[in-house]
VOVO-910774 format. One record per residue (C-alpha): residue in one letter; chain; x negated, y, z negated. Coordinates in pm, whole numbers. Example, Ala and Ser with C-alpha at 12.3 -4.5 7.8 and 13.67 -1.06 7.14 Angstrom:
BEGIN
R   residuo   cadena        X        Y        Z
R         A        A    -1230     -450     -780
R         S        A    -1367     -106     -714
END
This chain:
BEGIN
R   residuo   cadena        X        Y        Z
R         M        A        0        0        0
R         S        A     -179      311      123
R         A        A     -165      621      -91
R         I        A        1      929       57
R         Y        A      -47     1288      -48
R         P        A      148     1607       21
R         D        A        0     1850      271
R         D        A       53     2225      269
R         K        A      321     2225      536
R         G        A      602     2036      366
R         A        A      522     1696      517
R         T        A      364     1394      352
R         L        A       43     1267      511
R         Y        A     -170      959      494
R         P        A     -524     1042      380
R         D        A     -678     1060      727
R         E        A     -378     1188      922
R         K        A     -411     1521     1104
R         Q        A     -194     1805      983
R         E        A       61     1978     1204
R         P        A       57     2357     1240
R         A        A      214     2550      954
R         L        A      582     2630      958
R         S        A      641     2997     1030
R         Y        A      960     3077      844
R         G        A      787     3251      556
R         D        A     1024     3174      265
R         A        A      722     3102       47
R         T        A      349     3136       77
R         D        A      106     2886      -69
R         S        A     -230     2969     -223
R         D        A     -408     2932      112
R         G        A     -190     3195      277
R         E        A        8     2941      482
R         H        A      381     3005      525
R         V        A      599     2722      393
R         S        A      970     2761      451
R         I        A     1230     2642      205
R         T        A     1486     2686      482
R         A        A     1285     2460      713
R         L        A     1236     2198      441
R         V        A     1611     2185      381
R         A        A     1685     2175      754
R         E        A     1441     1886      801
R         D        A     1599     1697      512
R         H        A     1951     1752      645
R         S        A     1851     1597      978
R         H        A     1826     1258      805
R         D        A     2104     1007      740
R         I        A     2037     1023      365
R         K        A     2012     1387      262
R         L        A     1832     1462      -65
R         R        A     1826     1843      -78
R         T        A     2198     1887     -142
R         M        A     2242     1981     -509
R         S        A     2389     2315     -608
R         W        A     2255     2481     -921
R         Q        A     2577     2386    -1100
R         K        A     2521     2016    -1029
R         A        A     2156     2056    -1126
R         A        A     2275     2200    -1458
R         W        A     2491     1892    -1516
R         L        A     2198     1670    -1428
R         L        A     1974     1854    -1673
R         C        A     2236     1831    -1946
R         G        A     2292     1463    -1874
R         D        A     1922     1403    -1927
R         Q        A     1881     1623    -2234
R         V        A     2204     1563    -2428
R         C        A     2087     1229    -2556
R         L        A     2050     1002    -2857
R         A        A     1721     1169    -2952
R         I        A     1930     1460    -3087
R         M        A     2048     1227    -3361
R         A        A     1688     1158    -3465
R         Q        A     1628     1524    -3548
R         T        A     1811     1488    -3880
R         W        A     1540     1242    -3983
R         S        A     1272     1490    -3872
R         L        A     1424     1754    -4098
R         S        A     1433     1505    -4386
R         V        A     1057     1457    -4345
R         L        A      953     1818    -4279
R         G        A     1214     2007    -4479
R         W        A     1410     2313    -4367
R         V        A     1129     2561    -4311
R         P        A      869     2363    -4112
R         G        A     1145     2167    -3937
R         I        A     1345     2465    -3809
R         I        A     1028     2658    -3718
R         T        A      904     2359    -3515
R         M        A     1240     2332    -3335
R         V        A     1252     2704    -3251
R         V        A      890     2720    -3132
R         A        A      938     2405    -2923
R         G        A     1247     2560    -2763
R         I        A     1071     2887    -2679
R         L        A      774     2704    -2527
R         F        A     1013     2480    -2332
R         W        A     1170     2784    -2165
R         I        A      839     2957    -2091
R         T        A      667     2648    -1949
R         S        A      973     2555    -1740
R         I        A      980     2902    -1582
R         T        A      605     2878    -1513
R         M        A      661     2540    -1351
R         H        A      939     2681    -1132
R         K        A      727     2978    -1020
R         F        A      447     2741     -923
R         I        A      686     2518     -727
R         M        A      830     2820     -546
R         K        A      474     2895     -435
R         H        A      444     2534     -314
R         P        A      805     2438     -223
R         Q        A      690     2117      -56
R         I        A      636     1966     -405
R         K        A      867     1666     -446
R         D        A      777     1530     -789
R         I        A      544     1574    -1086
R         C        A      270     1390     -892
R         D        A      272     1655     -618
R         F        A      274     1917     -894
R         G        A      -39     1767    -1049
R         Y        A     -200     1745     -705
R         Y        A     -165     2121     -647
R         V        A     -222     2235    -1004
R         F        A     -563     2068    -1013
R         G        A     -681     2206     -681
R         K        A     -534     1946     -443
R         S        A     -703     1668     -631
R         R        A     -618     1314     -520
R         I        A     -748     1185     -852
R         A        A     -496     1411    -1028
R         Y        A     -223     1279     -798
R         E        A     -297      914     -877
R         F        A     -343      984    -1249
R         T        A      -11     1167    -1263
R         G        A      158      886    -1071
R         F        A       38      631    -1324
R         M        A      152      850    -1612
R         L        A      491      905    -1448
R         L        A      557      533    -1410
R         A        A      426      442    -1755
R         N        A      630      715    -1926
R         N        A      952      653    -1736
R         I        A      951      272    -1746
R         L        A      883      272    -2122
R         L        A     1169      519    -2166
R         I        A     1400      301    -1959
R         G        A     1297        9    -2181
R         F        A     1391      217    -2485
R         H        A     1735      274    -2335
R         V        A     1776      -98    -2264
R         L        A     1701     -165    -2630
R         T        A     1936      113    -2741
R         G        A     2215      -28    -2527
R         A        A     2163     -368    -2688
R         K        A     2183     -201    -3032
R         V        A     2511      -32    -2942
R         I        A     2669     -358    -2823
R         N        A     2528     -540    -3127
R         T        A     2686     -284    -3355
R         L        A     3024     -285    -3183
R         S        A     3049     -665    -3151
R         D        A     2912     -752    -3498
R         H        A     2629     -939    -3324
R         S        A     2857    -1177    -3138
R         L        A     2580    -1291    -2901
R         C        A     2201    -1316    -2892
R         T        A     2045     -968    -2860
R         V        A     1850    -1075    -2550
R         V        A     2183    -1142    -2376
R         F        A     2296     -789    -2457
R         S        A     1969     -652    -2319
R         V        A     2020     -848    -1997
R         I        A     2373     -708    -1966
R         V        A     2246     -351    -2009
R         T        A     1967     -413    -1756
R         L        A     2208     -546    -1494
R         M        A     2445     -253    -1549
R         G        A     2150      -17    -1513
R         I        A     2044     -171    -1181
R         V        A     2395     -142    -1037
R         M        A     2440      217    -1155
R         S        A     2096      312    -1014
R         M        A     2180      223     -654
R         P        A     2274      579     -543
R         R        A     1965      725     -380
R         T        A     2039     1095     -433
R         L        A     2043     1288     -758
R         N        A     2346     1473     -625
R         H        A     2545     1154     -683
R         V        A     2378     1089    -1019
R         S        A     2481     1437    -1135
R         F        A     2845     1321    -1142
R         M        A     2748     1050    -1390
R         S        A     2563     1311    -1594
R         M        A     2882     1507    -1656
R         F        A     3041     1208    -1829
R         S        A     2715     1125    -2004
R         A        A     2682     1469    -2165
R         A        A     3052     1471    -2260
R         C        A     3030     1129    -2426
R         M        A     2717     1221    -2621
R         G        A     2878     1545    -2731
R         L        A     3180     1350    -2854
R         A        A     2956     1104    -3039
R         I        A     2778     1394    -3213
R         L        A     3109     1560    -3305
R         L        A     3250     1240    -3453
R         F        A     2931     1181    -3649
R         L        A     2946     1529    -3802
R         I        A     3310     1480    -3899
R         F        A     3247     1139    -4052
R         A        A     2933     1253    -4236
R         G        A     3130     1542    -4383
R         I        A     3433     1345    -4502
R         E        A     3269     1034    -4646
R         D        A     3168     1042    -5011
R         A        A     2800      966    -4957
R         P        A     2566      808    -4700
R         L        A     2508      438    -4752
R         Y        A     2168      372    -4598
R         G        A     1828      542    -4590
R         Y        A     1478      454    -4473
R         N        A     1333      482    -4822
R         G        A     1622      331    -5013
R         D        A     1999      290    -5000
R         Y        A     2232      525    -5182
R         P        A     2208      604    -5475
R         T        A     1855      470    -5539
R         L        A     1701      807    -5446
R         G        A     1948     1004    -5654
R         P        A     2214     1247    -5532
R         V        A     2191     1375    -5176
R         K        A     1965     1680    -5164
R         T        A     1787     1898    -4912
R         Y        A     1457     2080    -4951
R         A        A     1264     2362    -4790
R         F        A      932     2179    -4750
R         P        A      817     1813    -4721
R         P        A      889     1629    -5047
R         E        A      605     1512    -5264
R         G        A      440     1197    -5134
R         T        A      512     1266    -4766
R         T        A      211     1158    -4561
R         W        A       45     1357    -4286
R         V        A      120     1074    -4041
R         A        A      494     1094    -4126
R         C        A      493     1472    -4075
R         M        A      309     1443    -3743
R         N        A      551     1178    -3619
R         A        A      842     1404    -3716
R         V        A      684     1685    -3512
R         L        A      633     1447    -3218
R         N        A      997     1346    -3250
R         I        A     1099     1710    -3207
R         T        A      863     1785    -2918
R         F        A      971     1464    -2741
R         L        A     1327     1602    -2727
R         W        A     1216     1941    -2593
R         V        A      982     1812    -2320
R         P        A     1177     1671    -2022
R         Q        A      979     1859    -1754
R         I        A      831     1542    -1606
R         L        A     1159     1512    -1413
R         F        A     1210     1878    -1320
R         P        A     1003     1890     -997
R         T        A     1214     1605     -856
R         F        A     1533     1784     -961
R         I        A     1419     2106     -796
R         S        A     1318     1925     -477
R         E        A     1674     1796     -436
R         M        A     1839     2137     -473
R         E        A     1967     2304     -158
R         K        A     1853     2637     -304
R         P        A     1562     2556     -538
R         Q        A     1519     2925     -613
R         D        A     1842     2897     -819
R         F        A     1690     2649    -1064
R         P        A     1652     2912    -1343
R         K        A     2033     2939    -1350
R         A        A     2064     2567    -1423
R         L        A     1778     2596    -1671
R         A        A     1958     2879    -1854
R         V        A     2267     2659    -1896
R         L        A     2052     2378    -2033
R         A        A     1864     2612    -2267
R         G        A     2185     2752    -2413
R         I        A     2332     2408    -2476
R         S        A     2001     2272    -2608
R         V        A     1946     2552    -2859
R         F        A     2284     2472    -3013
R         L        A     2279     2092    -2998
R         F        A     1913     2045    -3091
R         I        A     1935     2257    -3405
R         V        A     2292     2289    -3539
R         P        A     2408     1922    -3551
R         P        A     2075     1799    -3699
R         A        A     2094     2075    -3960
R         I        A     2450     1980    -4053
R         G        A     2348     1614    -4062
R         F        A     2058     1692    -4295
R         R        A     2293     1890    -4519
R         Y        A     2516     1584    -4571
R         L        A     2256     1304    -4550
R         G        A     1953     1466    -4710
R         Q        A     1679     1221    -4806
R         Y        A     1893      930    -4682
R         S        A     1866     1037    -4317
R         T        A     1783      771    -4061
R         A        A     1695      784    -3692
R         P        A     1942      780    -3530
R         A        A     2156      944    -3796
R         F        A     2451      714    -3719
R         G        A     2272      449    -3924
R         S        A     2321      648    -4245
R         L        A     2701      638    -4226
R         G        A     2844      414    -4496
R         V        A     3185      331    -4349
R         T        A     3155       70    -4073
R         S        A     3448      207    -3873
R         Y        A     3290      555    -3880
R         K        A     2961      413    -3757
R         K        A     3122      216    -3476
R         G        A     3359      495    -3378
R         S        A     3084      748    -3325
R         F        A     2806      519    -3199
R         A        A     3029      358    -2934
R         F        A     3016      665    -2709
R         V        A     2634      647    -2698
R         I        A     2648      359    -2447
R         V        A     2732      601    -2162
R         P        A     2434      840    -2202
R         T        A     2211      540    -2275
R         L        A     2284      398    -1931
R         V        A     2299      726    -1737
R         I        A     1970      862    -1875
R         G        A     1808      530    -1786
R         V        A     1948      575    -1434
R         I        A     1799      925    -1405
R         Y        A     1451      809    -1506
R         A        A     1482      505    -1280
R         N        A     1582      721     -983
R         V        A     1280      952    -1019
R         S        A     1042      657    -1067
R         A        A     1190      460     -776
R         K        A     1157      754     -537
R         F        A      786      781     -615
R         L        A      732      411     -537
R         Y        A      982      393     -251
R         F        A      826      672      -47
R         R        A      478      534     -105
R         I        A      597      202       37
R         M        A      803      342      325
R         G        A      578      636      416
R         K        A      715      822      719
R         S        A      909      524      848
R         R        A     1254      595      987
R         H        A     1391      355      723
R         A        A     1286      592      444
R         H        A     1578      831      506
R         S        A     1820      608      696
R         N        A     2102      370      610
R         T        A     1921       62      735
R         V        A     1908     -286      586
R         I        A     1532     -253      536
R         G        A     1564       89      371
R         W        A     1836      -17      129
R         G        A     1671     -353       69
R         V        A     1342     -194      -34
R         W        A     1524       59     -252
R         A        A     1721     -216     -429
R         A        A     1406     -425     -479
R         V        A     1210     -132     -624
R         M        A     1496      -42     -856
R         A        A     1542     -400     -975
R         G        A     1167     -428    -1038
R         I        A     1163     -110    -1248
R         W        A     1453     -224    -1466
R         A        A     1306     -575    -1499
R         I        A      972     -440    -1625
R         A        A     1158     -204    -1859
R         F        A     1358     -501    -1992
R         I        A     1034     -687    -2071
R         F        A      897     -384    -2256
R         S        A     1218     -356    -2456
R         E        A     1177     -716    -2572
R         V        A      806     -729    -2651
R         V        A      748     -391    -2821
R         P        A      806     -434    -3198
R         S        A      909      -77    -3278
R         M        A     1020      139    -2987
R         G        A     1058      437    -3221
R         D        A      689      455    -3297
R         F        A      604      386    -2935
R         L        A      815      690    -2844
R         S        A      587      892    -3073
R         L        A      298      748    -2875
R         L        A      470      859    -2554
R         G        A      518     1205    -2698
R         A        A      152     1235    -2789
R         T        A       11     1081    -2472
R         F        A      243     1199    -2197
R         D        A      425     1504    -2334
R         S        A       90     1664    -2415
R         F        A       24     1670    -2040
R         F        A      372     1711    -1891
R         G        A      504     1953    -2151
R         F        A      199     2166    -2218
R         I        A     -138     2111    -2046
R         Y        A      -12     2097    -1686
R         F        A      182     2422    -1725
R         A        A     -102     2607    -1893
R         V        A     -320     2514    -1593
R         A        A      -37     2609    -1353
R         Y        A      -18     2954    -1511
R         W        A     -393     2996    -1465
R         Q        A     -363     2893    -1100
R         L        A      -82     3143    -1047
R         Y        A     -258     3439    -1203
R         K        A     -631     3365    -1207
R         G        A     -826     3685    -1161
R         N        A     -521     3876    -1283
R         L        A     -459     3727    -1627
R         F        A     -470     4051    -1825
R         N        A     -311     4295    -1581
R         G        A      -79     4487    -1808
R         A        A       65     4423    -2154
R         G        A      331     4176    -2040
R         R        A       90     3962    -1843
R         S        A     -162     3971    -2127
R         V        A      101     3848    -2375
R         M        A      203     3563    -2144
R         T        A     -161     3469    -2095
R         V        A     -206     3442    -2471
R         V        A      115     3236    -2493
R         H        A      -15     2993    -2231
R         V        A     -346     2963    -2416
R         F        A     -133     2863    -2716
R         V        A       51     2616    -2491
R         M        A     -281     2457    -2398
R         I        A     -383     2438    -2766
R         C        A      -52     2269    -2851
R         G        A     -106     2014    -2574
R         L        A     -457     1934    -2691
R         F        A     -335     1908    -3052
R         L        A      -68     1655    -2951
R         L        A     -324     1464    -2748
R         G        A     -571     1453    -3040
R         P        A     -427     1446    -3393
R         G        A      -80     1364    -3258
R         L        A     -204     1056    -3076
R         Y        A     -397      949    -3386
R         A        A      -82      973    -3601
R         A        A      123      774    -3349
R         V        A     -139      498    -3334
R         K        A     -154      483    -3714
R         A        A      224      437    -3727
R         I        A      206      153    -3473
R         I        A      -74      -16    -3669
R         A        A      147        4    -3979
R         D        A      425     -165    -3782
R         Y        A      202     -455    -3686
R         S        A       65     -492    -4039
R         G        A      414     -564    -4174
R         S        A      696     -777    -4043
R         T        A      767     -715    -3676
R         R        A     1043     -826    -3444
R         P        A      932    -1130    -3240
R         A        A      937    -1101    -2861
R         F        A     1269    -1195    -2700
R         S        A     1431    -1233    -3039
R         C        A     1801    -1297    -3093
R         A        A     1788    -1105    -3422
R         N        A     2069     -866    -3502
R         L        A     1968     -507    -3410
R         A        A     2291     -340    -3517
R         I        A     2239       -9    -3695
END
């Protein structure tokens, strides 16, 4: 399978293929002064049987919300129980501000290079058209996304376990979720997936609302990571980490927060399938508004009622079984749809490497659809294996946050800012402030990659030193 890399004219070339003359429409200008037309890129795409660049900014907003309004929101209550009100809320607010700034930087860079189709192309241009950066980013994309899909397979199995009172072996439930994921992943355009995202975000919102109601009306939470109620005394909250909290626990709580705020690994693909990619900030503003509310308010309310008994996800702290089932049941929809979104982005990267510039790549042919189905089935199958062999997906998500989010949420965008404004970094007060902010972004990325990665590895070692779930176990995983 020969590697392909984006050229500066909107096409995708094999390493030794000659480039065609630049398009002359002038909608955008790349760093070499070549004119690259968004209009021409859309027109070329619309000449195919399968059209990718068709999303409006409204559908892109639904897609973003479908990806971000997820179960990880319900883990933030646990993060607050570890960090306390002050460090926890400060971390959430800072992560949100950096999310907005880095996402806008990413969009500006893509508008300068509108031929970018995914995060791999982004890495290619950010690091000076480096093929090493392209291959490294491709590996990171697949590793991150397939592990996340595996996490959603495991979460789906937990939901069905909880609802059915463990009526079947957990592996059977994982197989069911995997098969459902493969079927739902067959649409090849994100425009179609955006319809699923609407229902996904609505279902997760309903699950959060029901949880908050149930947490407020029940007498006390039943379960907690450090002891069941009332072994730790009355429910209480606190401003700072309680005595005895380890640095590793605090760092994992921070990683848990940053993991929720760093979805940008998917954004270049989303932008590349918009009919007017220049409108992406509108969709981003919708997401930011919803995220600020959902990522802070429900976790804060949950911490108020659960206190030191908070679990991740917070549904597990509910004492009444019917409350737990009633709220957790709706999580099955976002679990599947978010898996579909990550699978779609991953499959496109592999699919177009396999198909190259073949006519089957954008056509409704048996070969085209057959390769797409095979790639998608392979991605979900590997994710299923990961879901069964990893002993604690929660700690492995911390590892993902440290390893991948450090690059795709911070480092890449600090470098992108430098590429956009090098030689002009301190031209005026506003630019100088943003330059300092992006230096801070780089520091945050390096911190996650260093101490953050160390904390995640320590947590995984602790998992293996105790009792761990055997591979392909039928054990009950109900919350």
